[in-house]
DOMIMI-839865 format. One line per 2 residues: number of its first residue (from 0); their letters; for each residue y, x, z of C-alpha. Coordinates in pm, whole numbers, always signed. Layout:
N
NUM> a> Y X Z; ...
//
This chain:
385
0> mk> +7 -14 -37; +339 +160 -128
2> vp> +643 -18 +41; +944 +34 -221
4> ps> +1278 +166 -111; +1520 -98 -30
6> rr> +1900 -165 +10; +2090 -450 +124
8> fe> +2359 -522 -117; +2709 -735 -31
10> cs> +2961 -849 -292; +3308 -760 -204
12> rc> +3480 -1062 -317; +3266 -1325 -221
14> gy> +3065 -1196 +89; +2694 -1286 -60
16> ad> +2459 -1065 +15; +2092 -1017 -65
18> yr> +1799 -710 -55; +1708 -533 -353
20> ms> +1469 -266 -453; +1672 +15 -457
22> ar> +1728 +409 -357; +2123 +416 -417
24> ei> +2342 +571 -115; +2518 +373 +113
26> gs> +2873 +291 +70; +2843 +316 -350
28> es> +2917 +65 -611; +2606 -87 -759
30> pe> +2608 -218 -1133; +2411 -510 -1032
32> hc> +2597 -835 -1031; +2659 -1092 -747
34> lk> +2417 -1384 -802; +2677 -1577 -653
36> cg> +3006 -1534 -863; +2903 -1238 -1115
38> al> +3076 -967 -942; +2968 -607 -854
40> mr> +2771 -554 -571; +2810 -238 -319
42> va> +2553 -86 -108; +2623 -173 +237
44> de> +2278 -65 +447; +1889 +41 +379
46> gl> +1592 -99 +526; +1475 -493 +531
48> pt> +1505 -741 +829; +1157 -787 +980
50> di> +1066 -1150 +811; +1155 -1020 +481
52> er> +969 -666 +525; +646 -863 +665
54> iv> +689 -1022 +307; +763 -725 +75
56> ke> +420 -551 +251; +219 -857 +209
58> va> +329 -878 -166; +257 -458 -181
60> kr> -110 -496 -33; -180 -688 -341
62> fe> +37 -588 -618; +232 -324 -760
64> ie> +598 -370 -727; +809 -316 -1045
66> df> +1147 -479 -888; +1256 -711 -657
68> ia> +1537 -922 -463; +1509 -1112 -165
70> th> +1716 -1328 +99; +1577 -1475 +396
72> er> +1484 -1792 +190; +1346 -1663 -136
74> ae> +1213 -1333 -269; +1150 -1241 -630
76> fe> +903 -1000 -753; +832 -809 -1065
78> vf> +506 -769 -1021; +151 -621 -1189
80> ap> -197 -677 -1078; -591 -576 -1244
82> nv> -679 -926 -1126; -381 -1128 -1092
84> rk> -627 -1453 -985; -783 -1283 -669
86> sf> -444 -1104 -599; -245 -1444 -588
88> ds> -518 -1661 -388; -518 -1391 -140
90> ll> -155 -1346 -114; -109 -1754 -108
92> sv> -375 -1767 +195; -173 -1567 +412
94> lr> +187 -1687 +354; +116 -2052 +365
96> pr> +22 -2082 +678; +335 -1865 +762
98> gy> +538 -2151 +634; +559 -1982 +278
100> lv> +482 -2094 -72; +411 -1839 -355
102> al> +467 -1936 -729; +327 -1701 -1034
104> rr> +477 -1718 -1347; +504 -1505 -1680
106> gp> +819 -1364 -1762; +931 -1170 -2087
108> dv> +783 -872 -2050; +636 -899 -1672
110> lr> +449 -1119 -1394; +753 -1289 -1203
112> lt> +630 -1378 -840; +824 -1596 -619
114> vl> +810 -1661 -237; +1014 -1897 -76
116> rf> +1015 -2107 +263; +836 -2468 +234
118> sp> +986 -2737 +402; +683 -2998 +439
120> vs> +726 -3309 +330; +776 -3592 +598
122> rr> +475 -3751 +712; +493 -4142 +713
124> sa> +261 -4330 +952; -113 -4392 +850
126> li> -22 -4745 +1010; +199 -4814 +695
128> sm> -69 -4730 +432; -306 -4964 +630
130> ll> -87 -5246 +643; -6 -5204 +250
132> fg> -364 -5209 +177; -408 -5526 +384
134> lt> -134 -5699 +200; -259 -5619 -167
136> vl> -587 -5775 -31; -386 -6062 +30
138> st> -190 -6054 -310; -468 -5996 -532
140> ff> -638 -6312 -394; -319 -6505 -424
142> ag> -311 -6410 -786; -654 -6510 -845
144> vv> -610 -6804 -699; -284 -6917 -871
146> fl> -248 -6722 -1171; -621 -6633 -1311
148> fg> -869 -6847 -1191; -759 -7143 -972
150> nf> -1042 -7096 -717; -1084 -6929 -380
152> ld> -1454 -6785 -479; -1319 -6653 -827
154> aa> -1053 -6511 -624; -1214 -6340 -372
156> lf> -1456 -6182 -629; -1182 -6043 -818
158> si> -955 -5933 -523; -1277 -5759 -353
160> al> -1378 -5568 -717; -981 -5489 -795
162> ml> -927 -5346 -471; -1303 -5153 -469
164> il> -1170 -4990 -821; -848 -4891 -687
166> sa> -966 -4729 -355; -1226 -4532 -576
168> he> -921 -4357 -798; -728 -4314 -462
170> lg> -1042 -4132 -312; -1112 -3971 -594
172> hk> -808 -3832 -605; -811 -3752 -229
174> ma> -1166 -3593 -242; -1014 -3356 -510
176> am> -699 -3286 -342; -913 -3171 +8
178> eh> -1132 -2949 -227; -827 -2748 -333
180> gi> -638 -2735 +11; -342 -2970 -154
182> dv> -179 -3169 +168; -151 -3533 +16
184> sp> -61 -3852 +179; -277 -4147 +231
186> py> -248 -4383 -44; -2 -4657 -32
188> fi> -100 -4972 -209; +187 -5182 -425
190> pv> +128 -5563 -343; +318 -5792 -547
192> pf> +303 -6191 -578; +274 -6252 -919
194> fl> -2 -6153 -1214; -257 -5878 -1103
196> gt> -126 -5953 -722; -70 -5526 -749
198> lg> +87 -5264 -923; -191 -5033 -835
200> av> -135 -4768 -570; +68 -4426 -499
202> ms> +16 -4088 -349; +237 -3841 -305
204> ir> +146 -3486 -289; +284 -3249 -29
206> sp> +203 -2949 -118; +194 -2785 -469
208> pp> -128 -2712 -606; -249 -2353 -632
210> sk> -392 -2311 -957; -413 -2489 -1297
212> ds> -780 -2603 -1184; -671 -2775 -901
214> lv> -406 -2946 -1087; -650 -3074 -1366
216> em> -909 -3188 -1113; -660 -3364 -897
218> ga> -556 -3548 -1176; -899 -3603 -1359
220> ag> -1077 -3718 -1053; -914 -4038 -932
222> pi> -932 -4195 -1299; -1309 -4065 -1378
224> ag> -1390 -4244 -1013; -1223 -4551 -1094
226> fl> -1347 -4565 -1442; -1697 -4522 -1299
228> vg> -1662 -4832 -1027; -1486 -4986 -1299
230> lc> -1747 -4977 -1511; -2009 -5058 -1284
232> ml> -1817 -5399 -1270; -1783 -5453 -1597
234> li> -2200 -5442 -1628; -2211 -5703 -1319
236> gl> -1971 -5914 -1470; -2054 -5953 -1847
238> ak> -2420 -6058 -1717; -2228 -6336 -1558
240> sv> -1978 -6425 -1836; -2031 -6698 -2056
242> pa> -1921 -6763 -2410; -1578 -6999 -2460
244> sa> -1445 -7268 -2640; -1196 -7222 -2929
246> ge> -884 -7076 -2806; -1038 -6940 -2482
248> gi> -1110 -6593 -2423; -959 -6237 -2486
250> ff> -825 -6080 -2805; -856 -5710 -2733
252> ap> -1052 -5545 -2514; -1133 -5140 -2425
254> la> -1363 -4949 -2628; -1636 -4955 -2319
256> fv> -1617 -5311 -2335; -1689 -5373 -2674
258> ll> -1969 -5128 -2632; -2122 -5310 -2359
260> ef> -2086 -5643 -2567; -2283 -5528 -2808
262> vf> -2566 -5463 -2536; -2529 -5824 -2386
264> fg> -2426 -6050 -2712; -2524 -5828 -2967
266> hp> -2181 -5889 -3099; -1834 -5774 -2998
268> ts> -1687 -6127 -2936; -1350 -6278 -2827
270> al> -1475 -6603 -2737; -1590 -6511 -2335
272> rl> -1513 -6678 -2027; -1495 -6367 -1819
274> hp> -1650 -6333 -1488; -1401 -6231 -1198
276> la> -1602 -5892 -1193; -1560 -5852 -1592
278> fa> -1205 -5901 -1588; -1122 -5693 -1299
280> gw> -1333 -5404 -1492; -1151 -5520 -1785
282> va> -811 -5445 -1626; -953 -5131 -1451
284> lf> -1026 -4959 -1802; -641 -5029 -1907
286> lt> -504 -4930 -1582; -756 -4595 -1638
288> mf> -620 -4547 -2013; -223 -4582 -1911
290> nl> -264 -4336 -1613; -435 -4086 -1859
292> lp> -168 -4038 -2114; -85 -3696 -2090
294> ag> +268 -3772 -2012; +506 -3684 -1704
296> ql> +338 -3699 -1364; +81 -3961 -1504
298> dg> -268 -3843 -1364; -304 -3760 -1759
300> gh> +31 -3562 -1746; -129 -3356 -1444
302> va> -438 -3267 -1699; -217 -3214 -1974
304> rg> +28 -2970 -1753; -268 -2774 -1663
306> lm> -345 -2702 -2013; -3 -2628 -2156
308> se> +370 -2485 -2042; +645 -2645 -1899
310> tr> +801 -2689 -2233; +579 -2827 -2480
312> hy> +430 -3059 -2199; +802 -3163 -2152
314> al> +814 -3230 -2557; +481 -3418 -2536
316> tr> +603 -3652 -2267; +935 -3719 -2475
318> sl> +721 -3744 -2811; +501 -3981 -2662
320> gm> +728 -4204 -2486; +933 -4298 -2837
322> al> +613 -4340 -2991; +507 -4548 -2777
324> im> +822 -4751 -2765; +806 -4736 -3155
326> sg> +473 -4871 -3157; +586 -5208 -3033
328> fv> +712 -5282 -3378; +396 -5210 -3565
330> ip> +133 -5341 -3314; +383 -5625 -3091
332> ef> -10 -5761 -2984; -69 -5413 -2775
334> pf> +226 -5395 -2492; +222 -5021 -2533
336> wv> +591 -5051 -2574; +631 -5117 -2208
338> wg> +454 -4798 -2118; +672 -4621 -2318
340> fl> +1007 -4717 -2183; +833 -4619 -1861
342> if> +727 -4284 -1992; +1080 -4200 -2192
344> fv> +1299 -4348 -1877; +1125 -4231 -1576
346> fr> +989 -3901 -1673; +1293 -3707 -1722
348> hy> +1214 -3401 -1565; +1019 -3094 -1619
350> hp> +664 -3095 -1463; +649 -2849 -1229
352> ga> +303 -2759 -1306; +78 -2537 -1045
354> ln> +198 -2253 -828; -50 -2002 -1034
356> ei> +38 -2021 -1388; -75 -1747 -1535
358> ss> -456 -1740 -1464; -653 -1983 -1712
360> is> -864 -2254 -1631; -1248 -2207 -1540
362> rr> -1493 -2337 -1746; -1630 -2611 -1533
364> tk> -1229 -2767 -1548; -1282 -2731 -1922
366> wl> -1581 -2956 -1873; -1366 -3157 -1680
368> vl> -1117 -3195 -1930; -1366 -3326 -2226
370> tt> -1462 -3584 -1961; -1165 -3703 -1929
372> ai> -1100 -3732 -2315; -1424 -3913 -2340
374> vf> -1320 -4151 -2031; -977 -4187 -2192
376> vl> -1100 -4268 -2538; -1368 -4532 -2401
378> sl> -1081 -4697 -2208; -842 -4742 -2533
380> pv> -825 -5131 -2657; -988 -5283 -2963
382> pl> -855 -5551 -3097; -1169 -5855 -3089
384> r> -1184 -6165 -3335
//
């Protein structure tokens, strides 16, 4: 471990000070500029404060430091390491318990390592999550009685099935987050007193994913788990569904739904009165398709961000949002334009990505990406006659 020489630099114009890798004499003027006002800096002292010195030592144990600049809140290094993934994971495991986060990005010619103090996201009580879950059970039951089926039994079956699917989705995210040491909140279900009775659930990420693998796996685990439970509901529900009279039935369905219709009825048909379990599965697959769109902070957006750079993912998000908006003029029977507006106007910022942006994804994660793509295709809508 070789700790590089360092000096404290001060700006004579605005008083800003930081610590930089340097061996210049104390009192000399430096050609380096103040990060606050742009004036030239002066060498004020040598050595590092204890907190910054500890960080520099930990970095120097794992990386070769070519340059650095640090304050008490943030330190930026230009580094090199033969095994970047191993060095980064080791550094993160040491600094995270001390209240620091570590991010690794590729600069024009070097690797840029950033260490900054991390303020944990405020935690809400788990009681709020439990209360929202109970309210969503009631709201989906209410929607089933008033808007969908008109009787208590079918509404209860629909509510139970939909809540099982949504819970499986959130549990998939939670388990993937726990596997990779990512701190996430409990799921907050969203009850609404109309249509389906819910807008799904949200789960906030309290600490960033450490690697591209963890980002992809956390994004994909929820939709895959929800899809599998939804598929089970479809299998049971389609076996109990009956033919509908003229003018009734469904006019488009997910591809997996159409394939199952071949199994149960020998051909795809729109003239079908869906059992509540089948309808819950039908809804779940469409929600899965929407969640897997590779845009913004959607689940599919997390997967896509693990495969591409920040700027390319942002360009994809904006392009996809606009394309879906325009699709309303071409295929108005599919409400893609609604999702296009949500994507275009809600996801207007760059996806931050994983802390380690350098190491590529593993073979296991590549198989998971392929599985996610298959789930997305099976959830795409198909018109029925």
